[in-house]
Legacy VTK file of the C-alpha trace (Angstrom):
# vtk DataFile Version 3.0
C-alpha trace
ASCII
DATASET POLYDATA
POINTS 117 float
40.524 12.603 -54.515
42.950 15.151 -53.055
45.117 12.384 -51.652
45.353 10.555 -54.963
43.165 9.507 -57.852
43.631 7.786 -61.213
41.877 10.662 -62.984
44.244 13.493 -62.085
47.885 14.135 -61.203
48.842 13.725 -57.552
49.960 16.346 -55.094
53.082 14.550 -53.902
53.270 14.460 -50.133
49.542 14.912 -49.521
48.170 11.747 -47.916
44.704 10.646 -46.963
44.851 11.812 -43.331
46.213 15.258 -44.224
43.733 15.746 -47.077
40.867 14.816 -44.747
42.117 17.145 -42.013
42.478 20.057 -44.461
39.042 19.520 -45.981
37.453 19.456 -42.538
39.249 22.676 -41.618
38.859 24.666 -44.860
35.572 23.132 -46.104
36.226 23.473 -49.874
38.810 22.133 -52.295
39.513 25.668 -53.528
40.415 26.833 -50.015
42.529 23.728 -49.347
44.503 24.339 -52.543
44.956 27.991 -51.618
46.313 26.943 -48.209
48.678 24.408 -49.800
49.969 27.018 -52.284
50.544 29.724 -49.696
51.461 27.857 -46.532
53.266 24.644 -47.503
56.133 23.484 -49.676
53.928 21.013 -51.565
53.727 21.527 -55.320
50.305 21.546 -56.949
50.439 20.279 -60.561
49.510 22.694 -63.347
45.736 22.885 -64.003
45.094 20.668 -60.985
41.775 22.316 -60.054
40.493 21.965 -63.622
41.309 18.251 -63.640
39.913 17.877 -60.120
36.560 19.282 -61.269
36.483 16.909 -64.249
37.347 13.927 -62.034
34.616 14.983 -59.622
32.118 14.865 -62.495
33.328 11.370 -63.369
32.521 10.138 -59.870
29.182 11.941 -59.588
27.825 11.173 -63.057
29.455 7.890 -64.037
27.453 5.500 -66.172
25.939 2.521 -64.349
23.706 -0.286 -65.552
20.051 0.094 -64.524
18.457 -3.360 -64.479
14.941 -1.875 -64.502
15.387 0.015 -67.772
18.038 -2.453 -68.998
20.399 0.294 -70.116
23.226 2.512 -68.972
22.198 5.608 -67.034
24.099 8.268 -65.152
24.490 7.564 -61.427
23.179 11.085 -60.713
21.178 12.857 -63.431
22.931 15.625 -65.320
20.686 18.644 -64.949
22.543 21.265 -66.981
25.218 20.071 -69.372
25.333 23.205 -71.533
28.796 24.205 -70.309
30.280 20.730 -70.545
33.223 20.274 -72.887
33.848 17.061 -74.873
36.691 16.395 -72.410
34.236 16.522 -69.484
31.771 14.282 -71.304
34.484 11.727 -72.028
35.143 11.331 -68.309
31.518 10.502 -67.498
31.006 8.069 -70.346
29.194 10.074 -73.008
31.826 9.846 -75.694
34.727 7.544 -76.389
36.926 8.728 -79.240
34.040 10.803 -80.590
31.529 7.925 -80.587
28.421 8.062 -78.427
28.703 5.379 -75.763
25.519 3.459 -75.095
25.345 -0.296 -74.658
22.254 -2.381 -75.174
20.798 -4.675 -72.570
21.777 -7.572 -74.819
25.463 -6.783 -74.358
25.139 -6.730 -70.564
23.085 -9.918 -70.592
25.763 -11.577 -72.701
28.485 -10.392 -70.347
26.538 -11.635 -67.316
26.110 -15.059 -68.902
29.796 -15.284 -69.798
30.852 -14.248 -66.310
28.783 -17.024 -64.686
30.439 -19.821 -66.730
LINES 1 118
117 0 1 2 3 4 5 6 7 8 9 10 11 12 13 14 15 16 17 18 19 20 21 22 23 24 25 26 27 28 29 30 31 32 33 34 35 36 37 38 39 40 41 42 43 44 45 46 47 48 49 50 51 52 53 54 55 56 57 58 59 60 61 62 63 64 65 66 67 68 69 70 71 72 73 74 75 76 77 78 79 80 81 82 83 84 85 86 87 88 89 90 91 92 93 94 95 96 97 98 99 100 101 102 103 104 105 106 107 108 109 110 111 112 113 114 115 116
Protein backbone atom coordinates (compact mmCIF):
# COMPACT_ATOMS: atom_id res chain seq x y z
CA UNK A 1 0.00 0.00 0.00
CA UNK A 2 2.95 2.34 0.56
CA UNK A 3 3.78 2.29 -3.13
CA UNK A 4 0.26 3.18 -4.19
CA UNK A 5 -3.32 2.28 -3.39
CA UNK A 6 -6.78 3.42 -4.47
CA UNK A 7 -7.78 4.01 -0.85
CA UNK A 8 -5.23 6.67 0.08
CA UNK A 9 -3.15 9.44 -1.48
CA UNK A 10 0.19 8.42 -2.97
CA UNK A 11 3.66 9.31 -1.82
CA UNK A 12 4.95 10.51 -5.18
CA UNK A 13 8.29 8.95 -6.01
CA UNK A 14 7.90 5.91 -3.76
CA UNK A 15 7.73 2.79 -5.93
CA UNK A 16 7.14 -0.84 -5.17
CA UNK A 17 10.81 -1.84 -4.91
CA UNK A 18 11.72 1.07 -2.63
CA UNK A 19 8.66 0.57 -0.41
CA UNK A 20 9.52 -3.13 -0.06
CA UNK A 21 13.16 -2.37 0.73
CA UNK A 22 12.21 0.21 3.38
CA UNK A 23 9.66 -2.07 5.03
CA UNK A 24 12.20 -4.88 5.22
CA UNK A 25 14.74 -2.52 6.77
CA UNK A 26 12.52 -0.56 9.19
CA UNK A 27 9.89 -3.26 9.89
CA UNK A 28 6.89 -0.93 10.48
CA UNK A 29 5.02 1.63 8.42
CA UNK A 30 5.46 4.21 11.19
CA UNK A 31 9.25 3.86 11.06
CA UNK A 32 9.30 3.94 7.24
CA UNK A 33 7.30 7.18 7.26
CA UNK A 34 9.61 8.65 9.88
CA UNK A 35 12.61 7.79 7.69
CA UNK A 36 10.96 9.31 4.61
CA UNK A 37 10.13 12.52 6.52
CA UNK A 38 13.59 12.96 8.00
CA UNK A 39 15.94 11.51 5.42
CA UNK A 40 14.42 12.04 1.96
CA UNK A 41 12.91 14.79 -0.15
CA UNK A 42 9.68 12.84 -0.69
CA UNK A 43 6.51 14.56 0.50
CA UNK A 44 4.08 12.57 2.62
CA UNK A 45 0.47 13.75 2.14
CA UNK A 46 -1.35 15.25 5.12
CA UNK A 47 -2.97 12.62 7.40
CA UNK A 48 -1.33 9.85 5.38
CA UNK A 49 -0.87 7.49 8.35
CA UNK A 50 -4.52 7.91 9.36
CA UNK A 51 -5.68 7.02 5.85
CA UNK A 52 -3.14 4.19 5.67
CA UNK A 53 -4.60 2.63 8.82
CA UNK A 54 -8.14 2.89 7.42
CA UNK A 55 -7.05 1.36 4.10
CA UNK A 56 -5.34 -1.44 6.01
CA UNK A 57 -8.64 -2.20 7.74
CA UNK A 58 -10.36 -2.31 4.36
CA UNK A 59 -7.98 -5.01 3.16
CA UNK A 60 -8.04 -7.04 6.38
CA UNK A 61 -11.78 -6.90 7.07
CA UNK A 62 -13.39 -6.54 3.66
CA UNK A 63 -16.75 -8.18 3.12
CA UNK A 64 -16.71 -11.43 1.14
CA UNK A 65 -19.47 -13.84 0.21
CA UNK A 66 -19.50 -17.04 2.29
CA UNK A 67 -21.22 -19.77 0.27
CA UNK A 68 -21.71 -21.93 3.38
CA UNK A 69 -23.75 -19.34 5.28
CA UNK A 70 -24.98 -17.72 2.04
CA UNK A 71 -24.24 -14.21 3.25
CA UNK A 72 -21.57 -11.54 3.38
CA UNK A 73 -19.01 -11.93 6.15
CA UNK A 74 -15.80 -10.14 7.02
CA UNK A 75 -12.67 -11.77 5.57
CA UNK A 76 -11.11 -11.66 9.06
CA UNK A 77 -13.43 -11.31 12.07
CA UNK A 78 -13.54 -7.93 13.76
CA UNK A 79 -12.74 -8.61 17.39
CA UNK A 80 -13.00 -5.15 18.93
CA UNK A 81 -14.77 -2.46 16.93
CA UNK A 82 -15.46 -0.11 19.84
CA UNK A 83 -12.99 2.52 18.61
CA UNK A 84 -14.06 2.35 14.99
CA UNK A 85 -15.43 5.53 13.45
CA UNK A 86 -18.20 5.57 10.81
CA UNK A 87 -15.45 6.46 8.31
CA UNK A 88 -13.55 3.26 9.21
CA UNK A 89 -16.71 1.18 8.99
CA UNK A 90 -17.51 2.59 5.55
CA UNK A 91 -14.19 1.30 4.22
CA UNK A 92 -14.85 -2.28 5.32
CA UNK A 93 -18.42 -2.44 4.08
CA UNK A 94 -20.54 -1.87 7.17
CA UNK A 95 -22.21 1.31 6.05
CA UNK A 96 -22.84 2.97 2.72
CA UNK A 97 -24.25 6.47 3.03
CA UNK A 98 -25.51 5.64 6.52
CA UNK A 99 -27.32 2.44 5.47
CA UNK A 100 -26.29 -0.92 6.86
CA UNK A 101 -24.86 -3.00 4.03
CA UNK A 102 -25.93 -6.62 4.01
CA UNK A 103 -27.00 -8.52 0.92
CA UNK A 104 -29.14 -11.61 0.93
CA UNK A 105 -28.14 -14.88 -0.65
CA UNK A 106 -30.91 -14.31 -3.18
CA UNK A 107 -29.13 -11.26 -4.57
CA UNK A 108 -25.87 -13.18 -5.01
CA UNK A 109 -27.69 -16.12 -6.56
CA UNK A 110 -29.38 -13.76 -8.99
CA UNK A 111 -26.07 -12.14 -9.87
CA UNK A 112 -24.44 -15.55 -10.39
CA UNK A 113 -27.24 -16.61 -12.72
CA UNK A 114 -27.03 -13.39 -14.71
CA UNK A 115 -23.27 -13.66 -15.03
CA UNK A 116 -23.48 -17.18 -16.51
CA UNK A 117 -25.84 -16.13 -19.35
